[in-house]
C-alpha positions as CSV (number, residue, x, y, z in Angstrom):
1,M,0.0,0.0,0.0
2,K,1.5,3.3,-1.1
3,A,-0.2,5.7,1.2
4,R,2.0,8.6,0.1
5,S,0.5,8.5,-3.4
6,L,-3.1,8.6,-2.1
7,I,-2.2,11.5,0.2
8,E,-0.7,13.4,-2.8
9,R,-3.7,12.6,-5.0
10,K,-6.2,13.7,-2.4
11,R,-4.2,16.9,-1.6
12,N,-4.4,17.8,-5.3
13,G,-8.1,17.2,-5.5
14,G,-8.2,13.7,-6.9
15,R,-10.4,10.8,-5.9
16,I,-9.6,7.6,-4.0
17,S,-11.4,4.5,-5.3
18,P,-13.4,2.1,-3.1
19,A,-10.8,-0.6,-3.5
20,E,-8.1,1.8,-2.5
21,W,-10.0,2.9,0.6
22,R,-10.6,-0.8,1.6
23,V,-6.9,-1.6,1.4
24,L,-5.8,1.6,3.1
25,M,-8.1,1.3,6.1
26,K,-7.3,-2.4,6.5
27,A,-3.6,-1.6,6.5
28,Y,-4.1,1.3,8.9
29,A,-6.1,-0.9,11.4
30,A,-3.3,-3.5,11.2
31,G,-0.6,-0.8,12.0
32,D,0.9,-1.0,8.5
33,V,0.2,2.7,7.8
34,P,1.7,5.1,10.4
35,D,-0.3,7.8,12.1
36,Y,1.7,10.6,10.5
37,Q,0.6,9.5,7.1
38,M,-3.1,9.1,8.1
39,A,-2.9,12.5,9.8
40,A,-1.7,14.0,6.5
41,L,-4.6,12.4,4.7
42,A,-7.1,13.6,7.2
43,M,-5.8,17.2,6.8
44,A,-6.1,16.8,3.0
45,I,-9.7,15.6,3.4
46,Y,-10.4,18.5,5.8
47,F,-9.4,21.0,3.1
48,V,-10.4,19.2,-0.1
49,G,-13.3,17.1,1.0
50,L,-14.7,13.8,-0.3
51,D,-17.6,13.3,-2.8
52,H,-20.5,11.1,-1.9
53,D,-19.1,7.9,-3.4
54,E,-15.8,8.4,-1.5
55,I,-17.7,9.0,1.8
56,V,-19.6,5.7,1.1
57,A,-16.4,3.9,0.3
58,L,-14.6,5.2,3.4
59,T,-17.6,4.3,5.6
60,N,-17.7,0.8,4.2
61,A,-14.0,0.4,4.5
62,M,-14.1,1.3,8.2
63,L,-17.2,-0.8,8.8
64,E,-15.5,-3.8,7.1
65,S,-12.3,-3.4,9.2
66,G,-14.0,-5.1,12.1
67,A,-17.0,-7.2,13.3
68,T,-20.6,-6.3,13.6
69,L,-23.5,-7.0,16.0
70,S,-25.9,-9.7,14.7
71,L,-29.3,-8.8,16.1
72,D,-31.7,-10.0,13.4
73,H,-33.1,-12.6,15.9
74,L,-34.6,-9.9,18.1
75,T,-38.3,-9.5,17.7
76,V,-38.4,-5.7,18.3
77,G,-36.9,-2.7,16.5
78,R,-33.3,-1.9,17.1
79,V,-32.7,1.9,17.2
80,D,-29.8,4.0,18.4
81,K,-29.3,7.7,18.8
82,H,-26.2,9.7,18.2
83,S,-25.3,13.3,19.1
84,T,-22.6,15.3,17.3
85,G,-21.5,16.6,20.7
86,G,-22.2,19.3,23.1
87,V,-21.8,20.6,26.6
88,G,-24.2,19.4,29.3
89,D,-25.6,17.0,26.7
90,K,-26.5,14.0,28.9
91,V,-29.5,13.0,26.7
92,S,-28.1,9.5,25.9
93,L,-28.1,8.6,29.6
94,V,-31.8,9.4,29.8
95,L,-32.9,8.3,26.4
96,A,-31.4,4.8,26.3
97,P,-33.2,3.4,29.4
98,L,-36.4,5.4,28.6
99,V,-36.7,4.0,25.0
100,A,-35.8,0.5,26.2
101,A,-38.5,0.7,28.8
102,C,-41.0,1.5,26.0
103,G,-40.2,-1.7,24.0
104,V,-37.4,-0.8,21.5
105,A,-34.0,-2.4,21.8
106,V,-31.2,0.2,22.1
107,P,-27.7,-1.0,21.3
108,M,-26.1,2.3,22.2
109,M,-22.4,2.7,21.3
110,S,-20.9,5.9,22.6
111,G,-17.6,7.7,22.7
112,R,-15.4,9.7,25.1
113,G,-15.0,13.4,25.3
114,L,-13.8,15.0,22.0
115,G,-12.4,18.5,22.0
116,H,-14.5,20.7,24.3
117,T,-17.4,18.3,24.5
118,G,-18.2,15.7,27.1
119,G,-18.4,12.0,26.4
120,T,-21.1,9.5,27.3
121,L,-18.6,6.8,28.3
122,D,-16.9,9.1,30.8
123,K,-20.2,10.0,32.4
124,L,-21.3,6.4,32.7
125,E,-18.0,5.4,34.2
126,S,-18.5,7.9,37.0
127,I,-21.0,5.4,38.3
128,P,-19.0,3.2,40.7
129,G,-18.1,-0.1,39.0
130,F,-19.8,0.6,35.7
131,R,-18.2,-1.1,32.7
132,T,-18.6,0.1,29.2
133,D,-16.0,-2.3,27.6
134,L,-18.4,-5.1,26.9
135,T,-17.6,-7.7,24.2
136,L,-20.1,-8.0,21.4
137,A,-21.2,-11.4,22.7
138,R,-22.0,-9.9,26.1
139,A,-23.7,-6.9,24.6
140,T,-25.9,-9.1,22.5
141,K,-26.9,-11.2,25.5
142,Q,-27.8,-8.0,27.5
143,L,-29.8,-6.7,24.6
144,E,-31.7,-10.0,24.6
145,T,-32.5,-9.8,28.3
146,L,-32.8,-6.1,29.0
147,G,-33.3,-4.4,25.6
148,C,-30.4,-2.1,26.1
149,A,-26.6,-2.1,26.3
150,L,-24.4,1.0,26.8
151,I,-21.0,0.3,25.3
152,G,-17.9,1.8,24.0
153,Q,-16.3,1.1,20.7
154,T,-14.3,-2.1,21.2
155,S,-11.4,-3.3,19.2
156,E,-13.9,-5.6,17.5
157,I,-16.0,-2.8,15.9
158,A,-14.6,-0.6,13.1
159,P,-11.0,-0.6,14.5
160,A,-9.8,1.6,11.6
161,D,-12.3,4.3,12.8
162,R,-11.3,3.9,16.4
163,K,-7.7,4.8,15.5
164,L,-8.8,7.6,13.2
165,Y,-11.2,9.1,15.7
166,A,-8.4,9.7,18.2
167,L,-6.1,11.0,15.5
168,R,-8.7,13.6,14.3
169,D,-8.9,15.1,17.8
170,A,-5.1,15.4,17.9
171,T,-4.8,16.9,14.4
172,S,-7.6,19.5,14.5
173,T,-9.6,17.7,11.8
174,V,-12.7,17.0,13.9
175,E,-14.9,19.5,11.9
176,S,-14.6,17.7,8.6
177,I,-18.1,16.7,7.4
178,P,-16.9,13.6,5.5
179,L,-14.8,12.4,8.4
180,I,-17.6,13.0,10.9
181,A,-20.2,11.3,8.8
182,A,-18.1,8.2,8.0
183,S,-16.9,7.9,11.6
184,I,-20.4,8.0,13.0
185,M,-22.1,5.8,10.4
186,S,-19.4,3.1,10.4
187,K,-20.0,2.5,14.1
188,K,-23.8,2.8,13.9
189,L,-24.1,0.5,10.9
190,A,-22.0,-2.1,12.8
191,E,-24.8,-2.3,15.4
192,G,-27.3,-4.0,13.2
193,L,-29.8,-1.2,13.5
194,T,-33.3,-1.0,12.0
195,G,-33.2,2.8,12.5
196,L,-31.0,5.6,13.7
197,V,-31.9,9.1,15.2
198,L,-29.3,11.9,15.0
199,D,-29.0,14.9,17.3
200,V,-27.1,17.4,15.1
201,K,-26.0,20.3,17.2
202,R,-25.8,23.9,15.9
203,G,-24.6,27.2,17.5
204,S,-21.4,28.4,19.1
205,G,-20.8,25.3,21.1
206,A,-21.2,22.8,18.2
207,F,-18.4,21.4,16.1
208,L,-20.3,22.7,13.1
209,P,-21.9,26.0,14.3
210,E,-23.5,27.0,11.1
211,L,-27.0,25.9,10.2
212,D,-26.2,25.1,6.6
213,R,-23.2,22.8,7.6
214,G,-25.4,21.1,10.2
215,L,-28.0,20.4,7.5
216,Q,-25.3,19.1,5.2
217,L,-24.0,16.7,7.8
218,A,-27.5,15.4,8.6
219,Q,-28.2,14.9,4.9
220,T,-24.9,13.1,4.3
221,M,-25.5,10.6,7.2
222,I,-29.1,10.1,6.1
223,A,-27.9,9.2,2.6
224,L,-25.3,6.8,4.1
225,G,-28.1,5.1,6.1
226,A,-30.3,4.8,3.1
227,D,-27.5,3.1,1.2
228,H,-27.4,0.4,3.9
229,G,-31.2,0.0,4.3
230,C,-31.2,1.9,7.7
231,P,-33.7,4.7,7.9
232,V,-32.2,7.8,9.6
233,V,-34.0,10.8,11.1
234,A,-32.1,13.9,12.3
235,L,-33.1,16.8,14.5
236,L,-31.1,20.0,14.6
237,T,-30.9,21.2,18.2
238,A,-29.3,24.2,19.9
239,M,-25.8,24.3,21.4
240,D,-25.4,28.0,21.8
241,R,-25.8,27.3,25.5
242,P,-25.3,24.2,27.6
243,L,-28.2,21.7,27.7
244,G,-29.7,21.3,31.1
245,R,-28.0,22.7,34.2
246,A,-25.3,20.1,35.0
247,C,-22.0,20.2,33.1
248,G,-19.5,17.5,34.3
249,N,-19.5,13.8,34.5
250,A,-21.0,12.7,37.9
251,I,-23.2,15.7,38.2
252,E,-24.6,15.0,34.7
253,V,-25.4,11.4,35.8
254,E,-27.2,12.9,38.8
255,E,-29.3,15.2,36.6
256,S,-30.0,12.3,34.3
257,I,-31.4,10.3,37.2
258,A,-33.6,13.2,38.1
259,A,-34.8,13.3,34.5
260,L,-35.8,9.6,34.6
261,R,-37.8,10.4,37.7
262,G,-39.6,13.3,35.9
263,E,-37.6,16.0,37.6
264,G,-35.3,17.0,34.7
265,P,-34.8,20.6,33.4
266,A,-37.4,21.6,30.8
267,D,-34.9,22.0,27.9
268,L,-33.3,18.5,28.6
269,M,-36.7,16.9,28.6
270,T,-37.9,18.6,25.5
271,V,-34.9,17.4,23.5
272,T,-35.1,13.9,25.1
273,Y,-38.8,13.5,24.3
274,A,-38.3,14.7,20.7
275,L,-35.5,12.3,19.9
276,G,-37.2,9.5,21.8
277,A,-40.4,9.9,19.9
278,E,-38.5,9.5,16.6
279,M,-36.8,6.3,18.0
280,L,-40.1,4.8,19.1
281,V,-41.7,5.4,15.7
282,L,-38.7,4.0,13.8
283,G,-38.7,1.0,16.1
284,G,-42.3,0.3,15.5
285,A,-43.4,0.9,19.2
286,A,-45.6,3.9,18.3
287,T,-47.5,4.9,15.2
288,N,-46.8,8.7,15.6
289,R,-44.7,11.1,17.7
290,N,-47.6,12.2,19.9
291,E,-48.4,8.6,20.9
292,A,-44.6,8.0,21.4
293,R,-44.4,11.0,23.8
294,R,-47.3,9.7,25.8
295,R,-45.7,6.3,26.2
296,M,-42.5,7.9,27.4
297,E,-44.3,10.1,29.9
298,V,-46.0,7.0,31.3
299,A,-42.7,5.1,31.5
300,I,-41.2,8.0,33.6
301,S,-44.2,8.6,35.8
302,S,-44.6,4.9,36.6
303,G,-41.0,4.5,37.5
304,R,-40.3,2.0,34.7
305,A,-37.6,4.2,33.1
306,A,-35.7,4.6,36.3
307,R,-35.9,0.9,37.0
308,K,-34.6,0.1,33.6
309,F,-31.6,2.3,34.2
310,Q,-31.0,0.4,37.5
311,E,-31.1,-2.9,35.6
312,I,-28.6,-1.7,33.0
313,I,-26.2,-0.4,35.7
314,E,-26.3,-3.6,37.6
315,A,-25.8,-5.7,34.5
316,Q,-22.7,-3.7,33.6
317,G,-21.1,-4.0,37.0
318,G,-22.2,-0.7,38.5
319,N,-24.0,0.1,41.7
320,P,-27.7,0.3,40.9
321,A,-28.3,2.0,44.3
322,V,-27.1,5.4,42.8
323,V,-30.6,5.7,41.1
324,D,-32.2,5.8,44.5
325,D,-29.4,7.7,46.2
326,P,-27.3,9.8,43.8
327,G,-25.2,10.8,46.8
328,L,-23.4,7.5,46.2
329,L,-21.9,9.0,43.1
330,P,-18.3,10.5,43.4
331,Q,-18.5,13.9,45.1
332,A,-16.3,16.9,44.6
333,A,-14.1,18.0,47.5
334,E,-14.9,21.6,47.0
335,C,-18.0,23.5,45.8
336,E,-18.7,27.2,45.8
337,L,-21.5,29.4,44.5
338,Y,-20.7,31.8,41.7
339,L,-22.5,35.1,42.1
340,A,-23.5,37.7,39.5
341,P,-20.8,40.4,39.4
342,R,-23.4,43.0,38.3
343,G,-27.1,43.2,37.6
344,G,-28.5,42.8,34.1
345,V,-29.7,40.3,31.5
346,V,-27.9,37.0,30.9
347,A,-26.8,37.6,27.3
348,Q,-24.8,34.4,26.8
349,V,-23.7,31.2,28.5
350,E,-20.9,30.2,26.2
351,P,-20.7,26.3,26.0
352,R,-17.2,26.1,24.5
353,A,-15.8,28.1,27.4
354,I,-17.7,25.9,29.9
355,G,-16.4,22.7,28.2
356,R,-12.8,24.0,28.2
357,G,-13.3,25.0,31.9
358,I,-14.3,21.5,32.8
359,I,-11.1,20.2,31.1
360,A,-9.1,22.7,33.1
361,L,-10.7,21.4,36.3
362,G,-9.6,17.9,35.4
363,G,-12.9,16.7,34.1
364,G,-11.7,16.1,30.5
365,R,-8.6,15.2,28.6
366,T,-5.9,17.1,26.8
367,R,-4.2,13.8,26.0
368,V,-5.6,10.4,25.4
369,E,-3.9,8.9,28.4
370,D,-5.2,11.6,30.9
371,T,-7.3,10.4,33.8
372,V,-10.6,12.1,34.2
373,D,-11.9,13.4,37.5
374,P,-15.6,12.6,37.5
375,T,-16.5,14.9,40.3
376,V,-15.7,18.3,38.8
377,G,-17.8,20.7,36.8
378,F,-20.5,23.3,37.0
379,V,-24.2,23.5,37.7
380,I,-25.4,26.5,35.9
381,T,-28.8,27.8,36.8
382,A,-28.6,31.0,34.8
383,R,-30.3,30.8,31.4
384,P,-30.0,33.2,28.5
385,G,-32.6,35.9,28.8
386,D,-32.8,35.7,32.6
387,V,-32.9,39.1,34.5
388,V,-30.5,38.9,37.5
389,R,-29.4,41.1,40.3
390,A,-25.9,41.7,41.5
391,G,-24.9,39.1,44.0
392,E,-27.5,36.6,42.8
393,P,-26.3,33.0,42.4
394,L,-25.8,32.0,38.8
395,A,-23.9,28.7,39.1
396,T,-22.0,26.4,41.4
397,V,-18.4,25.3,40.8
398,F,-17.4,21.7,41.8
399,A,-13.7,21.3,42.1
400,R,-11.0,19.1,43.7
401,D,-9.3,21.9,45.6
402,A,-9.3,25.7,46.2
403,A,-7.2,26.3,43.0
404,G,-9.9,24.5,41.0
405,V,-12.6,26.7,42.6
406,A,-10.6,29.8,41.5
407,S,-10.2,28.3,38.0
408,G,-13.9,27.6,37.8
409,R,-14.8,31.1,38.9
410,A,-12.6,32.5,36.2
411,T,-14.3,30.2,33.6
412,L,-17.7,31.4,34.6
413,L,-16.7,35.1,34.5
414,K,-15.9,34.6,30.9
415,A,-18.6,32.2,29.9
416,I,-21.7,33.9,31.5
417,R,-22.0,37.3,29.9
418,L,-24.3,39.9,31.5
419,A,-25.5,42.9,29.5
420,D,-28.3,45.5,29.5
421,D,-30.2,43.5,26.9
422,A,-29.8,40.2,25.0
423,D,-30.7,38.7,21.6
424,P,-32.9,35.6,21.9
425,P,-31.1,32.3,21.9
426,L,-31.5,29.7,19.0
427,P,-34.7,27.7,19.0
428,L,-34.1,24.5,21.1
429,I,-35.1,22.3,18.1
430,S,-35.1,24.0,14.7
431,H,-35.3,21.4,12.0
432,R,-36.3,17.8,11.3
433,V,-34.4,16.1,8.4
434,T,-35.4,12.9,6.7
435,E,-34.6,11.3,3.3
436,A,-37.4,13.4,1.9
437,G,-35.6,16.6,3.0
438,A,-35.4,19.2,5.7
439,E,-38.4,21.0,7.3
440,L,-38.8,23.4,10.2
441,W,-39.5,21.7,13.5
442,D,-43.2,21.3,14.4
443,A,-43.6,20.0,18.0
444,D,-47.2,19.2,17.4
445,A,-46.8,17.2,14.2
């Protein structure tokens, strides 16, 4: 395999054939193509792009580099959800047990933090004992018995993507639409799904802030799903402010538990119900979104959703008692209120600044080998548009020591901007995208 010639060709705007992608990604997964050459190719793709056929070929090559889940024997629909990444985005922790409690199998494969965004695996692993490194055989068994498995990408599934995923973060090529689409879909198609729902973030805290690029990414992944017989629906949701109040691993788990008990923040529940409704319809458990929402509300009010989360936690080695007593989750050594330095209107709660602040506290990674402190983060009660008085509590800093508290205060001073007036934030859900095209979101449809 002459990787150098493919790099040169792509740099100059040429195409790479499906057969070449297959050989290249197999060689990369086997360690026969060094990271520095794949990094050069990723940067060439970042600037030059890939056409649709190349994206299909890259997706297939990464999919074929490993094993897949075989779930055709299940008698219920198999639907997963994927978010393109945000701050405070703990939807997966609520959605997976909720949808499973409503009768759809959820083989949810998630990732770790990428850039300034948090990772579902890091959040789950803040639950004492919780294991996300399940083998495909064990994940299959758990899906058969519980209808849900919350796993990481193992060496069995799309190993070429697993290596490239880490490389993209280190080489500032995360924002490439072809690479995002191929990475997500190679993993999701490996799950043997009958449907997939995408949460594509837009706004200042998203990897693709612009509306048109978010729509382009959604349409690219929907087309990839259609090529493999997997229907995909995407919702475009706001990430110009954090989702919910909690931002940080263990405190996001605590907020997720509250949501499963019907006590979650309104914005978190709105996004969760919207995505869950799409999952239940795709999975055949509801005929329309209104019926699906009612089913989810009953699952929460009856306690079934919270019990399902307990069952999943216990099956994956964690302590299920955290659902009844979130105080069993790891706790920060220090916490301190952050008070408004002046009166005014909350003009902005900048998610990128919050995400980077969590990393500075030790709650994320700057290198792959970094250890994550699950206890640190922020609970932000201030919302864009709120009118506040000087000295009013806007947030709480959770840190490991006094220096962390000072760092957290500095983050919040930059992230929470107060002004005399403020522009309205982005709509929480703006568009729904299917194979038929994009339409403005209609909550009552």
